[in-house]
C-alpha positions as CSV (number, residue, x, y, z in Angstrom):
1,M,31.3,60.8,18.2
2,V,32.4,62.9,15.2
3,S,29.4,63.9,13.1
4,T,29.2,62.2,9.6
5,Y,26.0,64.0,8.7
6,A,25.6,66.9,6.4
7,T,23.6,70.0,7.1
8,S,20.3,69.2,5.3
9,T,17.9,66.3,5.6
10,F,17.9,65.7,1.9
11,T,21.7,65.5,1.6
12,S,22.2,63.6,4.9
13,F,19.7,61.0,4.1
14,N,21.1,60.3,0.7
15,L,24.7,60.1,2.0
16,I,23.7,57.5,4.5
17,N,21.3,55.6,2.3
18,R,23.4,55.3,-0.9
19,D,25.4,52.6,0.8
20,I,23.4,51.5,3.9
21,D,25.7,48.5,4.6
22,K,28.7,50.8,4.8
23,S,26.8,53.2,7.0
24,I,25.9,50.3,9.4
25,A,29.5,49.1,9.4
26,R,30.6,52.5,10.6
27,T,28.0,52.3,13.3
28,Q,29.2,48.9,14.3
29,S,32.8,50.1,14.5
30,D,31.9,52.6,17.3
31,P,33.7,51.3,20.4
32,V,30.6,51.5,22.7
33,V,28.5,49.7,20.1
34,A,31.2,47.1,19.4
35,R,31.6,46.4,23.1
36,E,27.9,46.1,23.9
37,T,27.4,43.9,20.8
38,E,30.2,41.6,21.8
39,Y,28.8,41.3,25.3
40,Y,25.3,40.5,24.0
41,K,26.5,37.8,21.6
42,E,28.8,36.1,24.1
43,N,26.2,36.1,27.0
44,I,22.7,35.8,25.5
45,S,22.9,32.0,25.6
46,S,23.3,32.1,29.4
47,I,19.9,33.6,29.8
48,K,17.4,30.9,30.7
49,T,14.4,32.6,32.2
50,V,12.4,35.8,32.0
51,E,13.9,36.8,35.3
52,D,17.4,36.2,34.0
53,F,16.6,38.3,31.0
54,V,15.2,41.4,32.7
55,G,17.8,41.0,35.5
56,N,20.8,41.4,33.2
57,Y,20.9,45.1,32.5
58,R,23.2,45.0,29.5
59,I,21.5,42.1,27.8
60,F,18.0,43.4,28.4
61,N,18.8,47.0,27.4
62,Y,20.5,45.8,24.2
63,A,17.5,43.7,23.2
64,M,15.0,46.5,24.1
65,K,16.9,49.0,22.0
66,A,17.0,46.5,19.1
67,F,13.2,46.5,19.0
68,G,12.8,50.3,19.5
69,L,11.8,49.8,23.1
70,E,14.7,51.5,24.8
71,D,12.5,54.0,26.5
72,M,10.6,51.2,28.2
73,A,13.7,49.4,29.6
74,Y,12.9,50.8,33.0
75,A,9.5,49.1,33.1
76,K,10.6,45.7,34.0
77,A,7.4,44.5,35.6
78,Y,5.5,45.6,32.4
79,M,7.9,43.8,30.2
80,R,7.7,40.6,32.4
81,K,4.0,40.6,31.5
82,V,4.8,41.0,27.8
83,L,7.2,38.1,27.9
84,E,5.4,35.7,30.3
85,G,2.1,36.1,28.3
86,G,3.7,35.3,25.0
87,V,1.8,35.7,21.7
88,E,0.1,32.4,21.2
89,D,-3.1,33.6,22.9
90,K,-4.8,36.4,21.0
91,D,-5.8,37.9,24.3
92,S,-2.3,37.9,25.7
93,F,-0.9,41.1,27.2
94,A,1.5,41.7,24.2
95,N,-1.3,41.2,21.7
96,R,-3.6,43.6,23.5
97,L,-1.1,46.5,23.4
98,N,-1.8,47.3,19.8
99,D,1.9,47.9,19.2
100,D,3.8,45.5,17.0
101,R,7.1,46.2,18.8
102,F,5.9,44.4,21.8
103,V,4.5,41.5,19.8
104,N,7.8,41.1,17.8
105,F,9.8,41.3,21.0
106,A,7.7,38.5,22.6
107,K,7.9,36.4,19.5
108,T,11.7,36.6,19.4
109,F,12.2,36.1,23.1
110,N,9.5,33.5,23.3
111,F,10.1,32.2,26.8
112,A,6.3,31.6,27.2
113,T,6.6,28.8,24.6
114,S,10.2,27.7,24.4
115,G,11.4,28.2,28.0
116,E,15.1,27.7,28.5
117,A,15.6,26.8,24.8
118,T,14.6,30.4,23.8
119,T,18.2,31.7,23.8
120,S,19.5,28.6,22.0
121,S,17.8,29.8,18.9
122,T,19.8,31.7,16.2
123,D,16.8,34.1,16.0
124,V,18.0,35.8,19.2
125,V,21.6,36.4,18.0
126,Q,22.4,38.0,14.6
127,P,18.9,39.1,13.8
128,V,18.8,41.0,17.1
129,V,22.2,42.4,16.5
130,D,21.2,43.6,13.0
131,K,18.2,45.4,14.5
132,Y,20.3,47.0,17.2
133,L,22.8,48.3,14.6
134,R,20.0,49.7,12.4
135,Q,18.3,51.3,15.4
136,T,21.6,52.8,16.6
137,L,22.2,54.2,13.1
138,E,18.8,55.8,13.1
139,E,19.2,57.3,16.6
140,N,22.7,58.7,15.7
141,A,21.2,60.3,12.6
142,G,18.4,61.7,14.7
143,N,20.9,63.3,17.1
144,E,22.0,65.4,14.1
145,D,18.7,65.8,12.3
146,Q,15.3,64.3,13.3
147,G,14.2,64.4,9.7
148,V,16.9,61.9,8.7
149,R,15.9,59.6,11.5
150,L,12.3,59.8,10.4
151,A,13.2,59.1,6.8
152,L,15.4,56.1,7.7
153,Y,12.7,54.7,10.0
154,F,10.0,55.1,7.4
155,E,12.1,53.3,4.9
156,R,12.5,50.4,7.3
157,A,9.0,50.3,8.8
158,A,6.5,51.5,6.1
159,P,6.7,48.4,3.9
160,D,5.2,46.3,6.8
161,V,2.1,48.6,7.1
162,K,-1.1,47.0,5.8
163,S,-3.6,49.8,6.2
164,A,-4.0,53.5,7.1
165,Y,-4.6,52.4,10.7
166,G,-1.1,51.0,10.7
167,I,0.2,54.5,9.8
168,L,-2.0,56.1,12.5
169,A,-0.8,53.7,15.1
170,D,2.8,54.9,14.7
171,S,3.4,58.6,15.4
172,A,6.7,58.6,13.4
173,L,5.0,57.1,10.3
174,T,2.2,59.5,10.7
175,E,4.6,62.5,10.8
176,V,6.2,61.5,7.6
177,V,2.9,61.0,5.8
178,K,1.5,64.3,7.1
179,T,4.7,66.1,5.9
180,V,4.7,64.4,2.4
181,F,1.1,65.2,1.7
182,N,1.0,68.5,3.6
183,L,-1.8,67.3,5.8
184,P,-2.9,69.6,8.6
185,S,-1.4,69.1,12.1
186,E,-4.9,69.4,13.5
187,M,-5.9,66.1,11.9
188,S,-4.4,64.3,14.9
189,S,-7.2,65.5,17.0
190,A,-9.9,64.4,14.6
191,D,-12.0,61.2,14.8
192,I,-9.8,58.2,14.0
193,E,-12.1,57.2,11.1
194,L,-11.8,60.7,9.6
195,Q,-8.0,60.4,9.9
196,R,-8.1,57.1,8.1
197,K,-10.1,58.5,5.3
198,M,-7.7,61.5,4.9
199,I,-4.8,59.1,4.6
200,D,-6.5,56.7,2.2
201,K,-7.4,59.7,0.0
202,V,-3.8,60.7,-0.6
203,L,-1.9,57.4,-0.2
204,D,-2.3,54.0,-1.7
205,I,-0.9,51.8,1.0
206,E,0.2,49.2,-1.6
207,D,2.7,51.9,-2.8
208,L,4.7,51.3,0.4
209,Q,5.6,47.9,-0.8
210,D,6.9,49.3,-4.1
211,P,10.6,50.2,-3.5
212,E,10.7,52.8,-6.2
213,K,7.5,54.5,-5.1
214,L,8.7,54.3,-1.5
215,Q,12.0,56.0,-2.3
216,K,10.3,58.7,-4.2
217,M,8.0,59.4,-1.2
218,I,11.0,59.5,1.1
219,Q,12.9,61.9,-1.2
220,R,9.8,64.2,-1.2
221,F,9.7,64.0,2.6
222,T,13.3,65.1,3.0
223,V,12.8,68.1,0.7
224,M,9.5,69.0,2.5
225,W,11.2,68.6,5.9
226,D,14.0,70.9,4.8
227,A,11.4,73.4,3.6
228,T,9.9,73.7,7.0
229,N,12.8,73.0,9.3
230,N,16.1,73.5,7.5
231,V,15.4,76.3,5.0
232,S,18.7,78.0,5.4
233,T,20.7,74.8,4.9
234,S,18.7,73.0,2.2
235,P,20.9,72.6,-0.9
236,V,17.8,72.1,-3.0
237,L,15.4,74.8,-1.7
238,S,18.2,77.4,-1.6
239,L,17.9,77.5,-5.4
240,F,14.3,78.6,-5.0
241,Q,14.5,81.3,-2.3
242,D,12.1,83.5,-4.2
243,T,9.9,80.7,-5.5
244,S,6.9,79.1,-3.9
245,L,7.4,75.5,-2.5
246,D,4.7,74.1,-4.9
247,V,6.6,75.5,-7.9
248,S,9.9,74.3,-6.5
249,M,8.6,70.8,-6.0
250,S,7.2,70.8,-9.5
251,I,10.5,71.8,-11.0
252,L,12.2,69.2,-9.0
253,N,9.7,66.6,-10.3
254,L,9.4,65.3,-6.7
255,K,5.6,65.4,-6.5
256,Y,4.6,61.9,-5.2
257,G,3.2,59.8,-8.0
258,G,4.1,62.3,-10.6
């Protein structure tokens, strides 16, 4: 695939995000994506059981990728337990995993409750396709620049976080927060309660539900990421080669909350 991403995280993220619908449309037009999407939409209704589901490689992998679980697609016995246990019981396997991806997957493909009717629901068609396209967009961006993938993921996932523990439970969200607030990498080895206090000290979780504050935080992240990973290509920081990062950020008025 021909790269559509620029050389800095700051620029690349903004090019993609300024018209996210158009960016997703470009992703959808990729021949492989289009082919897999067509197959999924045409065949998902034929799936009637958990065994049918995990046994159809293309359908199952498409769904797994849509929910950010592509790396677990090989673990079919594990995913059978997720699906067969459902989410109605608070002690079900999915609910005990402490990972919302599995819970959301089991909610959407709720064979435990709906049985054969599961794939008759519109919830397993276009919403899953939309998730797949967004996930693919983020992965493609990550192939060029992991910072862009982190920024896009944070934009999508952070508004659903309810507490600092929700940040800490997701390594990608944690990476963004640590970068934005220049938190030490060593904090990951600290006691979980201490980590929670560190995040609560620098971040008001409610700000993640504020679109303007969220975007300001992401913009700061992209600049900070460039500062530590893409210094030679950053179109912003190249203006401040002889200036400290703190001064540069102040001049750019990108300090979070400022």
